C-alpha positions in Angstrom: 20.1 48.1 -73.6 18.3 51.5 -73.8 15.4 52.1 -71.5 12.1 51.2 -73.2 8.6 52.6 -72.9 7.5 49.3 -71.4 10.2 49.5 -68.7 9.0 53.0 -67.9 5.3 51.9 -67.7 6.2 49.0 -65.4 8.4 51.2 -63.3 5.5 53.7 -62.8 3.0 50.9 -62.0 5.3 49.3 -59.4 6.2 52.6 -57.7 2.6 53.7 -57.6 1.4 50.5 -56.0 4.2 50.5 -53.5 3.4 54.1 -52.5 -0.3 53.3 -52.2 0.6 50.6 -49.6 3.2 52.9 -47.9 5.9 50.4 -48.4 9.6 51.2 -48.6 11.7 49.7 -51.4 13.4 47.5 -48.8 10.1 46.2 -47.5 8.8 45.4 -51.0 12.1 43.7 -51.9 12.0 41.5 -48.8 8.4 40.5 -49.5 9.2 39.7 -53.1 12.4 37.9 -52.3 14.7 40.2 -54.3 17.3 42.9 -53.4 16.4 46.5 -52.6 18.9 47.5 -55.4 16.9 45.5 -57.9 13.7 47.3 -56.9 15.4 50.7 -57.2 16.7 49.8 -60.7 13.2 48.6 -61.8 11.5 51.7 -60.4 14.0 54.0 -62.1 13.0 52.5 -65.5 16.6 51.5 -66.2 15.9 47.8 -66.3 12.7 45.9 -67.3 12.1 43.1 -64.8 11.8 39.5 -65.9 8.3 38.0 -65.9 9.1 36.0 -62.7 10.4 39.1 -60.8 7.5 41.2 -62.0 5.0 38.6 -60.8 6.7 38.3 -57.5 6.7 42.1 -57.0 3.0 42.4 -57.9 2.0 39.4 -55.8 3.7 40.9 -52.8 1.3 43.8 -53.2 -1.8 41.6 -53.9 -2.2 42.8 -57.4 -1.6 41.3 -60.9 -0.7 42.7 -64.3 -3.3 43.2 -67.0 -1.9 43.3 -70.6 -3.5 45.3 -73.4 -2.5 46.7 -76.8 -3.0 50.0 -78.5 -1.9 51.6 -81.9 1.8 52.2 -82.0 2.8 55.5 -80.4 -0.8 56.3 -79.4 0.6 57.5 -76.1 2.7 60.1 -77.9 -0.3 61.5 -79.8 -2.3 61.6 -76.5 0.6 63.5 -74.8 0.8 66.0 -77.7 -3.0 66.6 -77.4 -2.6 67.2 -73.7 0.3 69.6 -74.1 -1.6 71.6 -76.7 -3.9 72.9 -74.0 -1.3 73.7 -71.4 0.2 77.2 -71.0 3.8 77.5 -72.2 4.7 79.2 -69.0 3.6 76.2 -67.0 5.7 73.9 -69.1 8.8 76.1 -68.8 8.4 76.0 -65.0 7.9 72.3 -64.9 11.0 71.8 -67.0 13.1 73.9 -64.6 14.4 75.7 -67.6 14.9 79.2 -66.1 16.7 77.9 -63.0 19.0 75.8 -65.1 19.8 78.7 -67.5 20.5 81.0 -64.5 23.0 78.4 -63.1 24.9 77.7 -66.3 28.4 79.3 -66.7 28.8 82.4 -68.8 29.6 81.0 -72.2 27.6 81.2 -75.5 24.8 78.8 -75.7 21.4 78.5 -77.4 18.3 76.4 -76.9 17.7 73.7 -79.5 15.8 70.5 -80.1 12.3 70.0 -78.6 13.1 72.7 -76.0 13.4 75.3 -78.8 10.2 73.9 -80.4 8.3 74.3 -77.0 9.4 77.9 -76.7 8.0 78.6 -80.2 4.6 77.2 -79.2 4.8 73.7 -80.5 3.2 71.2 -78.0 5.9 68.6 -78.3 7.1 66.5 -75.3 10.4 67.7 -73.7 12.1 65.3 -71.4 15.0 67.6 -70.5 16.4 71.0 -71.5 18.5 70.9 -74.7 21.3 73.4 -75.4 23.8 73.8 -78.2 27.3 74.9 -77.2 30.7 75.1 -78.8 33.4 72.5 -78.5 35.8 75.3 -77.4 33.6 75.8 -74.3 33.5 72.1 -73.4 36.1 72.4 -70.6 34.1 75.2 -68.9 31.0 73.1 -69.2 32.8 70.1 -67.7 33.9 72.1 -64.7 30.3 73.2 -64.2 29.1 69.6 -64.4 31.8 68.6 -61.8 30.6 71.4 -59.5 27.0 70.4 -59.8 27.4 66.6 -59.3 27.0 65.8 -63.0 26.8 62.2 -64.1 26.9 61.2 -67.8 24.4 58.9 -69.3 25.8 55.4 -69.7 24.0 53.8 -72.7 25.5 50.4 -72.0 23.8 50.1 -68.6 20.9 52.5 -69.3 21.7 54.6 -66.3 23.7 57.7 -65.3 27.3 57.3 -64.1 30.1 54.9 -64.7 31.5 56.7 -67.8 33.7 59.8 -68.3 32.0 63.1 -67.7 33.7 65.2 -70.4 31.8 65.9 -73.6 35.0 65.1 -75.5 34.7 61.5 -74.6 32.6 59.1 -76.8 29.0 58.7 -75.7 25.6 60.5 -75.5 25.8 64.2 -74.5 23.3 63.8 -71.7 23.9 64.4 -68.0 22.0 64.4 -64.7 22.9 67.3 -62.4 21.8 69.1 -59.3 19.3 71.0 -61.5 17.9 68.0 -63.3 18.8 66.4 -66.6 20.5 68.4 -69.4 21.3 67.4 -72.9 23.8 69.1 -75.2 24.5 69.4 -78.9 28.2 70.1 -79.4 29.2 72.1 -82.4 32.1 74.1 -83.9 29.9 77.2 -84.2 26.5 77.9 -82.7 23.5 77.8 -85.1 21.6 80.9 -86.1 18.9 81.8 -83.7 15.8 83.9 -83.2 14.7 85.5 -80.0 11.4 84.5 -78.3 10.0 86.0 -75.1 7.8 84.5 -72.4 7.0 86.6 -69.4 9.9 88.8 -68.5 12.5 86.5 -70.1 14.0 86.3 -73.6 15.4 83.1 -75.0 17.7 82.5 -78.0 16.3 79.5 -79.9 17.0 77.6 -83.1 14.1 78.3 -85.5 11.5 75.6 -86.2 12.5 75.5 -89.9 16.1 74.8 -89.0 15.1 72.2 -86.4 13.2 70.3 -89.0 16.3 70.1 -91.2 18.9 69.3 -88.5 17.1 67.5 -85.6 15.5 64.2 -86.5 13.7 63.8 -83.1 12.3 67.3 -83.0 11.3 67.0 -86.7 9.4 63.8 -86.1 7.5 65.4 -83.1 6.6 68.5 -85.1 5.4 66.3 -88.0 3.2 64.3 -85.6 1.8 67.6 -84.1 0.9 68.9 -87.6 -0.7 65.6 -88.5 -2.8 65.8 -85.3 -3.9 69.3 -86.3 -5.0 68.1 -89.8 -6.8 65.1 -88.3 -8.7 67.3 -85.8 -9.4 70.0 -88.4 -7.2 72.5 -86.5 
């Protein structure tokens, strides 16, 4: 089962409360009567805990859960509003984009998805750098992943690892590496790009108009951003 927003929220809450009390995962696990591995999985957001496990974890820290509701995807609109006032340079650094690009092997690649939208000024959330590369370069990419401790996303278990590393194998094109997470779109030929510049660096990116036609996730985020602009009179 894919990780859900609720699992992520619960993971953040448990991890934050544990850190406030200066507890290790082992200490919290012992107090709650579960395994340290279970605490690690819950805090990674890979698994949502059962109600009984959640109550045991919180009770071990002398807190309880308060449940509320909000309009669907209100968190996403709030995040877009927050990103709209942040400098692009700050977001590039936070993403670790330049370091990753400097470390990738010397084969043709372009930035796509939400990463390309970010570099063109759209305040859309970006969870990991997204590149497009050719199928003919997949073996070079695989060797780079092997060198940099790559692990491929395992959709069945909602965690990295346990599946074949190579892009040719079925599964999501998403990996964790020494330089953070990276996502890839594999294609026969690279899409047309434009060049954008930030600071002293130039980036080859897929234009926004093309993203809206070919990338459903980026298109939805761009639509939400424009809707926010209209709502706020921007």
